[in-house]
C-alpha positions as CSV (number, residue, x, y, z in Angstrom):
1,M,118.7,-2.7,-34.8
2,T,115.9,-2.1,-37.3
3,E,114.2,-5.2,-36.0
4,T,114.3,-3.9,-32.5
5,K,112.6,-0.6,-33.6
6,N,109.9,-2.6,-35.3
7,N,109.2,-4.6,-32.2
8,N,109.0,-1.5,-30.1
9,G,106.5,0.0,-32.6
10,L,104.3,-3.1,-32.4
11,K,104.4,-2.9,-28.6
12,V,103.2,0.7,-28.7
13,I,100.4,-0.1,-31.1
14,A,99.4,-3.1,-29.0
15,G,99.3,-0.9,-25.9
16,L,97.2,1.7,-27.7
17,L,94.8,-1.0,-28.9
18,G,94.6,-2.4,-25.3
19,V,93.8,1.1,-24.0
20,V,91.1,1.6,-26.6
21,L,89.7,-1.9,-25.9
22,L,89.7,-1.3,-22.2
23,A,87.9,2.1,-22.7
24,T,85.4,0.5,-24.9
25,I,84.7,-2.2,-22.4
26,I,84.4,0.4,-19.6
27,Y,82.1,2.5,-21.8
28,T,79.9,-0.6,-22.7
29,V,79.7,-1.6,-19.1
30,S,78.7,1.9,-18.1
31,L,76.1,2.0,-20.8
32,Y,74.7,-1.3,-19.7
33,Q,74.6,-0.2,-16.1
34,D,72.9,3.0,-17.1
35,K,70.3,1.1,-19.2
36,K,69.7,-1.3,-16.4
37,K,69.2,1.5,-13.9
38,T,66.9,3.3,-16.4
39,T,64.9,0.1,-17.0
40,M,64.5,-0.5,-13.2
41,A,63.4,3.1,-12.7
42,L,60.9,2.9,-15.5
43,T,59.6,-0.4,-14.1
44,Q,59.2,1.1,-10.7
45,E,57.5,4.1,-12.1
46,K,55.2,1.9,-14.1
47,E,54.4,-0.1,-11.0
48,L,53.7,3.2,-9.1
49,V,51.3,4.3,-11.9
50,V,49.5,0.9,-11.8
51,E,49.3,1.1,-8.0
52,D,47.8,4.6,-8.2
53,L,45.3,3.4,-10.8
54,N,44.4,0.4,-8.7
55,S,43.9,2.6,-5.7
56,L,41.5,4.8,-7.7
57,K,39.6,1.8,-9.0
58,S,39.2,0.5,-5.4
59,E,37.8,3.8,-4.2
60,Y,35.3,3.7,-7.1
61,D,34.3,0.1,-6.2
62,K,33.7,1.2,-2.6
63,A,31.7,4.2,-3.7
64,I,29.6,2.1,-6.0
65,L,28.9,-0.5,-3.3
66,E,27.9,2.3,-0.8
67,S,25.6,4.0,-3.3
68,N,22.0,3.1,-2.8
69,A,21.4,3.1,-6.6
70,T,23.8,2.3,-9.4
71,N,25.6,5.5,-10.5
72,E,26.4,5.3,-14.2
73,E,29.1,8.0,-13.9
74,L,30.9,6.1,-11.2
75,V,30.7,2.8,-13.1
76,G,32.0,4.5,-16.3
77,A,34.9,6.1,-14.5
78,R,35.8,2.8,-12.8
79,D,35.7,1.0,-16.2
80,R,38.0,3.7,-17.8
81,I,40.5,3.2,-15.0
82,A,40.4,-0.6,-15.5
83,K,41.3,0.0,-19.2
84,Y,44.2,2.4,-18.2
85,I,45.5,-0.3,-15.9
86,D,45.5,-2.9,-18.7
87,S,47.2,-0.4,-21.0
88,V,50.0,0.5,-18.6
89,K,50.7,-3.2,-17.8
90,T,51.0,-4.1,-21.5
91,M,52.8,-1.0,-22.7
92,K,56.5,-0.8,-23.6
93,S,58.0,1.3,-20.8
94,D,59.4,4.7,-21.9
95,I,59.6,8.1,-20.2
96,A,57.1,9.8,-22.5
97,S,54.4,7.2,-22.1
98,L,54.8,7.0,-18.3
99,S,54.8,10.8,-18.1
100,R,51.5,10.8,-20.1
101,Y,49.9,8.2,-17.8
102,R,51.2,10.0,-14.7
103,R,49.5,13.2,-15.9
104,Q,46.4,11.1,-16.6
105,V,46.4,9.8,-13.0
106,G,46.3,13.3,-11.8
107,V,43.3,14.1,-14.0
108,L,41.6,11.0,-12.9
109,K,42.1,11.9,-9.2
110,E,40.5,15.3,-9.8
111,E,37.6,13.6,-11.6
112,R,37.2,11.2,-8.7
113,E,37.1,14.0,-6.1
114,Q,34.4,15.8,-8.2
115,L,32.3,12.6,-8.7
116,L,32.5,11.6,-5.0
117,R,31.4,15.1,-4.0
118,Q,28.4,14.7,-6.4
119,V,27.6,11.3,-5.0
120,D,27.9,12.5,-1.4
121,S,25.6,15.4,-2.2
122,L,23.1,13.0,-3.9
123,T,23.4,10.6,-1.0
124,K,22.6,13.3,1.5
125,S,19.7,14.5,-0.7
126,N,18.3,10.9,-1.0
127,T,18.7,10.5,2.8
128,F,16.7,13.6,3.4
129,I,14.1,12.6,0.9
130,A,13.8,9.2,2.5
131,M,13.4,10.8,5.9
132,Q,10.7,13.1,4.5
133,R,9.0,10.1,2.8
134,D,9.1,8.1,6.1
135,S,7.8,11.1,8.0
136,T,5.0,11.5,5.4
137,F,4.2,7.8,5.6
138,V,3.9,8.0,9.4
139,E,1.6,11.0,9.1
140,L,-0.4,9.2,6.5
141,E,-0.7,6.2,8.7
142,K,-1.8,8.3,11.6
143,Q,-4.3,10.1,9.4
144,T,-5.6,6.8,8.0
145,V,-6.1,5.5,11.6
146,F,-7.8,8.7,12.5
147,N,-10.0,8.5,9.4
148,D,-10.9,4.9,10.1
149,S,-11.8,5.9,13.6
150,L,-14.0,8.6,12.3
151,V,-15.7,6.2,9.9
152,V,-16.3,3.8,12.8
153,Q,-17.6,6.6,14.9
154,N,-19.8,8.0,12.1
155,T,-21.1,4.5,11.4
156,Q,-21.9,3.9,15.1
157,L,-23.5,7.3,15.3
158,A,-25.5,6.6,12.1
159,D,-26.6,3.3,13.5
160,A,-27.6,4.9,16.8
161,V,-29.5,7.6,15.0
162,E,-31.2,5.0,12.9
163,R,-32.1,2.9,15.9
164,G,-33.2,6.0,17.8
165,S,-35.4,7.3,14.9
166,A,-37.1,4.0,14.4
167,L,-40.8,3.9,15.3
168,N,-42.1,1.7,18.1
169,L,-45.4,0.7,19.6
170,S,-46.5,1.7,23.0
171,A,-49.8,-0.2,22.8
172,F,-51.1,-3.1,20.7
173,T,-54.5,-4.8,20.9
174,V,-56.5,-7.2,18.7
175,D,-60.2,-7.8,19.0
176,A,-62.5,-10.2,17.1
177,V,-65.7,-8.2,16.4
178,R,-69.1,-8.7,15.1
179,E,-70.9,-5.9,13.2
180,R,-74.5,-5.3,14.1
181,N,-77.2,-4.1,11.7
182,N,-76.7,-0.5,12.9
183,G,-72.9,-0.7,12.1
184,K,-71.8,-0.9,15.6
185,L,-68.9,-3.3,16.4
186,V,-69.0,-5.5,19.4
187,S,-66.3,-7.9,20.7
188,T,-66.8,-11.6,20.5
189,S,-64.8,-14.8,21.1
190,R,-66.9,-17.1,18.9
191,A,-65.6,-18.0,15.5
192,K,-69.0,-18.1,13.8
193,S,-69.9,-14.7,15.1
194,T,-66.7,-12.9,14.1
195,D,-67.0,-10.7,11.1
196,K,-63.5,-9.1,11.2
197,F,-60.4,-8.6,13.3
198,K,-59.9,-5.1,14.7
199,I,-56.2,-4.4,15.1
200,C,-55.2,-1.2,17.0
201,F,-51.8,0.0,18.0
202,T,-50.3,3.2,19.3
203,V,-47.2,4.5,17.6
204,A,-45.0,6.1,20.3
205,D,-43.8,9.7,20.0
206,N,-40.2,10.1,18.7
207,V,-38.8,13.6,18.2
208,I,-35.9,12.5,16.0
209,A,-38.0,10.3,13.7
210,E,-38.7,11.6,10.2
211,A,-42.3,12.9,10.0
212,G,-44.4,12.0,7.0
213,D,-46.3,9.1,5.4
214,R,-45.5,5.7,7.0
215,Q,-46.5,2.1,6.4
216,F,-46.7,-0.9,8.7
217,L,-47.4,-4.4,7.7
218,V,-50.0,-6.5,9.5
219,E,-49.6,-10.3,9.4
220,V,-52.4,-12.5,10.7
221,L,-51.7,-16.3,11.1
222,D,-54.7,-18.7,11.3
223,P,-54.7,-21.8,13.5
224,Q,-52.9,-23.7,10.7
225,G,-50.2,-21.0,10.5
226,N,-51.4,-19.7,7.2
227,V,-51.4,-16.0,6.4
228,L,-54.9,-14.7,6.1
229,G,-55.3,-12.7,2.9
230,G,-51.8,-13.9,2.1
231,G,-50.1,-13.7,-1.3
232,M,-48.3,-10.4,-0.6
233,S,-44.7,-10.4,0.6
234,K,-41.8,-8.0,1.1
235,S,-38.1,-8.5,1.4
236,S,-35.6,-6.3,3.3
237,E,-32.0,-5.3,2.3
238,D,-30.5,-8.0,4.5
239,G,-32.5,-10.7,2.7
240,A,-35.3,-11.2,5.2
241,S,-38.8,-11.8,3.8
242,V,-42.3,-11.4,5.4
243,S,-45.7,-12.5,4.0
244,Y,-48.4,-10.2,5.3
245,S,-52.1,-9.8,5.3
246,K,-52.5,-6.0,4.9
247,E,-50.6,-2.8,4.5
248,T,-51.6,-0.1,7.0
249,D,-50.8,3.5,6.0
250,F,-50.7,6.5,8.3
251,Y,-49.2,10.0,8.6
252,Y,-46.8,10.4,11.5
253,E,-46.0,13.8,13.1
254,N,-43.6,12.7,15.9
255,N,-46.4,12.5,18.5
256,D,-48.3,9.5,19.9
257,L,-50.6,8.3,17.2
258,D,-53.4,5.7,17.5
259,V,-53.9,3.6,14.4
260,C,-56.6,1.0,13.8
261,D,-57.2,-1.3,10.9
262,F,-59.4,-4.3,10.0
263,I,-58.9,-7.8,8.6
264,N,-62.0,-9.1,7.0
265,K,-63.0,-12.7,7.2
266,P,-62.2,-15.0,4.3
267,S,-64.8,-16.8,2.3
268,G,-66.8,-18.6,4.9
269,D,-66.4,-18.2,8.7
270,F,-63.2,-17.8,10.7
271,Q,-61.9,-21.1,12.0
272,K,-61.8,-22.0,15.6
273,G,-58.4,-22.1,17.3
274,N,-55.5,-19.9,18.1
275,Y,-54.5,-16.8,16.1
276,M,-51.4,-14.7,16.0
277,V,-51.1,-11.1,14.8
278,N,-47.7,-9.5,14.0
279,V,-47.0,-5.9,13.1
280,Y,-43.8,-5.0,11.2
281,D,-42.4,-1.6,10.1
282,D,-41.4,-0.8,6.6
283,K,-37.9,-2.4,7.2
284,L,-39.5,-5.6,8.4
285,K,-38.7,-5.0,12.1
286,L,-41.1,-6.8,14.3
287,L,-42.9,-4.2,16.4
288,G,-45.5,-6.2,18.3
289,T,-47.2,-9.6,18.6
290,S,-50.6,-10.5,19.9
291,K,-52.3,-13.9,20.4
292,F,-56.0,-14.7,20.9
293,T,-58.4,-17.7,20.6
294,L,-61.7,-18.1,18.8
295,K,-64.1,-20.8,20.1
């Protein structure tokens, strides 16, 4: 009978141990399920934080590409987000860390909004400045064209005034003359009888010409083409050059003016043949030409 009681006691103890074991197993399984759920939730939360950070980074990338010039603040903010992404991916998931990063995402979003507003304001300002610059450039182009046109007009006007103010001859004669004992000069066509050439011309009136002392150059070419009394020459600004026989000075007062001058014979007599006389102004412009023959 005692043995039966002992068996019953063992059965009770075994039952109690079975209940405890079953409870322990149930509790362990429950803890495992809770941990698994918590781990999944933390993983999902971690992925959401990374997703938000990647979205922020993409928006910064887009803003940087659309910006005309590199914005250091945008680049710096994007680089900070990239570091946060790396930190979240490699961190050991826990509620405290994820909460901290979730709060940081909120701060970064506010910072993004502020920076994008600044960039938008700068973009509008730069666009306005570019429009003003383009408008100013167009106006400068117009003014340059207008100024060039004025320069051309002024140059043409100056050329016209210069041409209009140039002196011209209205008459030009050359005589071979012989001087009598009483000083009177008579025309001749014989080389041996010629003492000098009398060269006369009339300077035409010109109201826009500058009055004052003037000088013309007289060039006399003998039958061989040599310049009588040569040795003197003058060059113009454009590089032209003239050898001449004599300088003829006179005072011009804007009215018709008769001027005469003489070319004395060289040593010996004048040669027989054809002669040519040219008259130039002080700028070497040919004003008149006359030809004659000595027998």
